[in-house]
C-alpha positions in Angstrom: 85.1 100.3 109.1 85.7 98.9 112.6 84.8 95.4 111.4 87.4 95.6 108.6 90.2 96.5 111.0 89.0 93.8 113.4 89.1 91.2 110.5 92.8 92.1 110.0 93.6 91.9 113.7 94.6 95.6 113.7 93.4 97.1 117.0 92.8 100.8 117.3 93.4 102.5 120.6 90.7 105.1 121.4 91.5 108.7 122.1 94.8 109.0 120.4 96.0 110.9 117.3 96.0 109.0 114.0 99.7 108.8 113.9 99.8 107.4 117.5 97.1 104.8 116.6 99.0 103.6 113.6 102.3 103.4 115.6 100.5 101.4 118.3 98.8 99.1 115.8 102.2 98.5 114.1 103.8 97.5 117.4 101.0 95.0 118.0 101.1 93.6 114.4 104.1 91.3 115.0 104.3 90.4 111.3 105.9 91.9 108.2 104.0 94.1 105.7 102.1 96.2 108.2 102.1 99.4 106.2 101.2 97.6 103.0 98.3 95.9 104.8 97.2 99.1 106.5 97.3 101.2 103.3 95.4 98.6 101.2 92.8 98.2 103.9 92.3 101.9 104.2 92.1 102.2 100.4 89.5 99.5 100.2 87.4 101.2 102.9 87.7 104.4 101.0 86.5 102.7 97.8 83.5 101.2 99.7 82.6 104.7 100.9 82.9 106.1 97.4 80.6 103.4 96.0 78.1 104.3 98.7 78.2 108.1 97.9 78.6 108.0 94.1 77.0 104.8 93.0 74.5 104.2 95.8 75.9 100.8 96.4 75.6 99.8 100.1 79.0 99.1 101.7 79.6 95.7 103.2 82.4 93.9 104.9 82.2 91.1 102.3 82.7 93.5 99.4 85.5 95.2 101.2 87.1 91.9 102.1 86.9 90.6 98.5 88.5 93.8 97.1 91.2 93.8 99.8 92.1 90.2 99.2 92.4 90.8 95.4 94.5 93.9 95.8 96.7 92.3 98.6 97.4 89.2 96.6 98.9 91.4 93.9 101.7 92.4 96.4 103.5 89.1 95.5 104.6 91.0 92.3 106.0 94.0 94.3 107.4 92.9 97.6 110.9 91.6 98.4 111.4 87.9 98.0 111.7 87.5 101.8 108.2 88.7 102.3 106.4 86.8 99.5 105.6 83.9 101.8 104.0 86.3 104.3 101.2 87.2 101.9 99.3 83.9 101.9 99.6 83.6 105.7 98.2 87.1 106.2 95.4 86.4 103.8 94.6 83.1 105.6 94.5 84.9 109.0 91.7 87.3 107.9 88.3 86.5 109.4 
């Protein structure tokens, strides 16, 4: 999962609680839609792990990224108008 967070440019500080890590990552995000990005990324990682355990499908960054981008692009239907332009730029920044 480290590579997934790295692809999103979300750094995780070592040795802190989960809440502290999320707070620190949000401070370093410097863009809108942090929680939406974080939650969809975590959900996609969870689905990759479920595929491994229940379907015996090997997890991959590529599979995770494809699922994340599909789900994230759907946010254009749910976010406030002022954030709609942020979605393509966030998707374009993922490596």
